[in-house]
C-alpha positions as CSV (number, residue, x, y, z in Angstrom):
1,M,-126.8,12.1,-43.4
2,S,-126.8,12.3,-47.0
3,R,-130.0,12.6,-48.9
4,Y,-130.0,9.2,-49.9
5,E,-130.3,7.7,-46.4
6,I,-133.8,8.9,-45.7
7,P,-135.5,7.3,-48.4
8,F,-133.4,4.3,-47.7
9,L,-134.2,4.0,-43.8
10,T,-138.0,4.7,-44.8
11,A,-137.8,1.6,-47.3
12,C,-136.1,-0.2,-44.4
13,I,-139.1,0.6,-42.0
14,H,-141.5,-0.3,-44.7
15,A,-140.2,-3.4,-45.7
16,F,-139.6,-4.6,-42.0
17,G,-143.1,-3.6,-41.0
18,E,-144.4,-5.5,-44.3
19,R,-142.4,-8.6,-43.2
20,F,-143.7,-8.9,-39.8
21,A,-147.3,-7.6,-40.4
22,M,-146.6,-4.2,-38.5
23,T,-147.8,-0.6,-39.2
24,R,-144.9,1.6,-40.3
25,Q,-145.4,3.6,-37.0
26,A,-144.9,0.3,-35.2
27,A,-142.2,-1.1,-37.2
28,F,-140.5,2.6,-36.6
29,R,-140.9,2.3,-32.9
30,Y,-139.5,-1.0,-32.7
31,L,-136.6,-0.4,-34.8
32,H,-136.1,2.5,-32.9
33,K,-136.4,0.9,-29.3
34,H,-134.1,-1.8,-30.5
35,K,-131.7,0.1,-32.1
36,G,-132.4,-1.0,-35.5
37,L,-132.1,2.7,-36.9
38,S,-128.8,3.2,-35.2
39,F,-127.5,0.6,-37.0
40,L,-128.8,1.5,-40.4
41,I,-127.5,5.1,-40.1
42,E,-124.1,3.7,-38.8
43,F,-123.7,1.0,-41.3
44,Y,-125.4,2.7,-44.4
45,D,-122.5,2.5,-46.5
46,V,-122.5,-1.4,-46.3
47,E,-126.2,-2.2,-46.0
48,H,-127.4,-0.3,-48.9
49,L,-125.5,-2.4,-51.0
50,Q,-127.1,-5.3,-50.0
51,S,-130.6,-6.6,-50.9
52,M,-133.7,-5.5,-49.0
53,E,-134.3,-9.2,-47.7
54,E,-130.6,-9.3,-46.2
55,T,-130.8,-6.0,-44.6
56,I,-134.1,-7.1,-43.0
57,D,-132.3,-9.9,-41.9
58,D,-129.4,-8.0,-40.3
59,L,-132.1,-5.6,-38.6
60,L,-133.6,-8.6,-37.0
61,I,-130.4,-9.8,-35.7
62,I,-129.3,-6.5,-34.4
63,C,-132.7,-5.7,-32.8
64,Q,-132.9,-9.5,-31.1
65,K,-129.3,-8.5,-29.7
66,N,-131.0,-5.4,-28.1
67,G,-134.0,-7.2,-26.6
68,G,-136.3,-7.4,-29.6
69,T,-138.4,-10.2,-29.3
70,I,-139.9,-10.4,-33.1
71,A,-138.3,-13.9,-34.7
């Protein structure tokens, strides 16, 4: 993991939580449980080039495919 990935993951967790009115801890748990964090790590090279809004949209799709219920 590069030194740039951790700040990116942190920003994504924060933005996801804000968008869905969740605490950072709740957002982290949700993203971890529904494979969103794994997705961000695996596809960091593409996701960090997109806007945060597009990244959160991608996370929502991945989490829904893995049993997440937030819409």
